[in-house]
N, C-alpha and C positions, 0 to 999 in steps of 0.2 A: 504494500500500500504506500502510495506517495505521501510525503508529509513535508511540512516546512516548519522551521522554528520561528517563534514570534520575533526573536532578535533579528532574523533575516528580513522580515517585513519592516521592522523599525529602520533598518539600514537602507533598504531599497526604496522605501517610501518617504524617507526623511522625517520620521515621526519623533516627537519628544516624549520621553518616559517621565510620567508625572508621579506614578506610584506603582507598587508591586514589582520592583526591579528584580526581586528574587525569582520571579516566574518567567523571565525572558526566554528560558529554555523550554517553555511549554510548546507542545506540538499542535500545529494546525493541520487537520486532516480533511477539511471541506473547502471547496472553492466558493461556497455561498457566503454572502454577507447578510446579516440580519439587523433590521432596524425595529426594535421592540415597540409594540403598541399595546395589545391586550395584556402582555406580560406585566406592564407597568400598572395595570389595573388589578393584578393578582391572578390572572388566568394563565396557567402554565401547561395545560394539556396540549400535547403535540409540539411542545417547545423543542426546537433543534439546538440543543446546547453546544453542539460541536462547532457551530458557526461563530465567526467573529461578530461581536456586537458593536454597532455604531450608534452613538447618541448625538443628535443634533439639537438645534435650537428648540424645536417642538417638544422633544422628549424631556429636555432639561427644564423647559418652562412648565410642563405638566407636573414634573416632580417638585418643582419649586412652589407650586400652588398647594401642595399637600401639607398637612401638619407634619411636624418633625417626627412624630411617632409613626404615622402611616408611611412617610418617606423611608424611614429606616427599615420598616417591615418589608416594603416592596424591594428595596435594594438588597436586603438579606435574602429574600426569596430568589432574586435574580442571581446573586453570587453564590447561592447554595449549589448551583450546578457547576460542573467542571468546564466552564467556558474558557477558550484560549486567551482572549484579551478583550478589553473594551477600548474603543477609540472615540474621543470627543472631537467634533469638527468645529470649524469657524473660530478656533482659538478661544472657545467659551470658557468662562470660569467654572471650575470643577467644584461640585458639592463636597463639603467637608465630610459628610457621612460616607460618600463614595470613596474618597481618599483613604479614610480610615479602614473601611472594609476591604479594599483592594490590597492594602498593605497586610492586613490580617490573613487574607485568603491567598496571598502571593499570586494574585491575578494582575497581570500588567495593565495599567491604566495609561493610555497613550493620548497624545493630542496632535492635531494638525490644523494649520490655518486655512486649509481648503474648505470650500463650501460643501455642504452635506451631499447634495446630488452628484456633483462633479467627483467628489472623493469616492463615493460608493461605486460609480462607474469605473473610475480609475483602478480602484482596489479589486473590483470584481474581474476586470480584464487581466490584471496582473496575476491573480490567483488562478483564473481559468487557464492561462498560459503555463503557469508553473505545474498545474495538475494534469495538463493535457497528455494523453498517451503519445509516446514517441517511438520511433524506430529509425535506423539508418539503413539505407539501401545503396547499392553500387550502381552508378549511372551518371548521366550528365543531364542537368536540369536547365532548360532554356525557356525564355519567353518569346514566342513568335506571334506577331500581330495581337499581342495581349493574351494569348493562350499559353498557359503553363504546360509545357511538354516535357515529360520525363523520358529521356532516351536511354534504353537499356539494351543489353546484349553481352555476349561473351567478350572477354578481354582481347583487344587487338582487332575487333570488328570494325573500328573506325568511328566510335561515338564522339570522341573529342575532336577529331578532324572535321566531322560533320557539323558539330557545334561551332567550331571556329569559322567555318564557311558561313554559317547563319549569322554569327556576330559581324562578320565582314559585310554582310548584306543588310546590316542595320538592326538586327535583333539583339536580344540581351541574354547574358549569362547569369544564371542564378547560382548554380553549384556544379562543380566538377568532381568526379570520383565518389566522394562520400556525401550523399544527399540526406539531410536530416529532415525526416517527416514528422509532422505534428497534427494530430486530429483536433480540430477546433469545433466541430459539430458532427452530427450523425451523418451528414452528407458532404462534408468538406475536409480535405487534408491539405495542409500547406507545406511547402518545402523550402529549406534554407541551406546555406553552405555551412560546413564545419568552420569554426572560427580560425583555425590554423591555416586553412587554405582559401579563405574568402578572396574572391576576385582573381584567383589564380587557376591556371589549367596546366595539365601535363600533356605535352605533345611529344610523341616518340621521335627521337632524333634531334629535337630542340631542347627538351627538358622542361623546366617550370617557367611559364611566362605569366606576366602580370597584365591581365586583360584591361583593367582600368587605366594603367599607364599607357598601354599601346593604343587603345581605341577610345579612351575618354570615359568620363563618369557615366554617360548615358548608356554605355555598353554593358552595364551590370545592374543587377537588382538584388536586394537583400532577402526578399521573401516573395513567394508567389503561390497561388493555389495550384494544386496538381489537377489539371483539367483533363489530360489524356496521357496515355503511355504509348510510346512507340518502341517496339522491340525489334532490333536489327538482328538478322540471322543470315548465315551464308546461303547463297542460292543453291537449291537442291533440285536438279532436273527431275528427280523421281517423286518430288512432293507436289501436290496440287495446291496452289495458292488461291485465295479468294479473288475472283475476277469481277465481282459486282459490288460487294460491300453492303449487301442488304442487311445482313445480321451483324449487330453491334456486339462485339465481345467486350468483356470487362475483366479487370484484375482487382483483387482486394488488397488494400493497405489499411491496417488498423481497423478492419471491419467496414471500411468504406469502399464501395465499388466505383472504379474509375474506368472510363472507356479505354479500350486497348486495341492497337493495330500492330500486326506483324509485317515488316517490310523486308523482303529478301534483298540481299546485297550482292552485287557482282560488279566487275570492272566496267567503267563507262557510265554507270548510273549516277545521275546527279541527285544525291540524297537530300541536299538542302532544298531544292525545288520541290521534291516530293513532300518533305515535311512542311514547307510553307503551304502547299496545297491541302495537306491534312488539316492544318490550322484553320484555313478558310472554310473547308468542308465542315469542320467542327461548328463554326458559327452558323452555317446553313442548317445543320441538324438542330441546333438550339432554337432556331427560328421556325422549325417544323418543315423545312425544305429538305426532303430526302431524295437526293439525285438518283440513287440506285433504284429506289422503289418507283420513282417517276418513270425512269427508263424502262423498267421491267413491265409496268402497266402499259406503256406505249407499245412495247414489243408484243405483248400478249394481244393487245387490241388489233395490231396489224396482222398478226398471225391468224387471229379469228376471222378477220375480214378476208384474208387471202384464201382461207379454206371455206 
């Protein structure tokens, strides 16, 4: 199970520790952020205590209107649970009862100058990325006409050389060799480069080259959704390849299905142009224009007429 320590969030989000410093090694196991409402009124059924608690102007104003006795009861009920931490937004003043209880329970009480809505969005995105499932795959990841294409195939098949030609034609490199994949939703996977080799490619005979220095900043991208996979394989005269492209094959990454196409490779074939065409055809499919099916229908209609 993925987890983050509270002290990592403090450092990454630039938070101030107000109380409960002894609890900075507490573990965060959920990517969800909770802004309590009914809990402050004493209703704790279905309370997800594993989530980070955020208190903004509304919550603190409500607590401030309660009597000291009720306020202390509500805060004791809230901190009875093993919550990872509490974050106060808008640089608001912290209630004395909350300071005291957080120190007693060793629950970190943190503060940020950010506005509540903006901070929750920012923190949720940060946590979602930290908890997102990841894997590394071997290939070259490029952006062609805005389509994220992961080029895969056996070593030496020409993936990097093909990508280099695409870059020369004005497209962008995302990652070479080790592509880091991250699942950000049930239908979307994004790819990014390994930090050690960001903006670099290995070309056999030339060695490691810096794409950004050679072709400019516009020739690289730091992250892109994986929209389709193109698998390069050596041409096999004994194998029958798809001639129409009616049936869309897919491959799964982190349980997300991505459209996949196999392109046979042999001397004299301009793979860069083929991949550019695949990217444009991807857009047509997305708009509901299926060229292969349209051709097939026209062919069947003509054959029916002839007979």
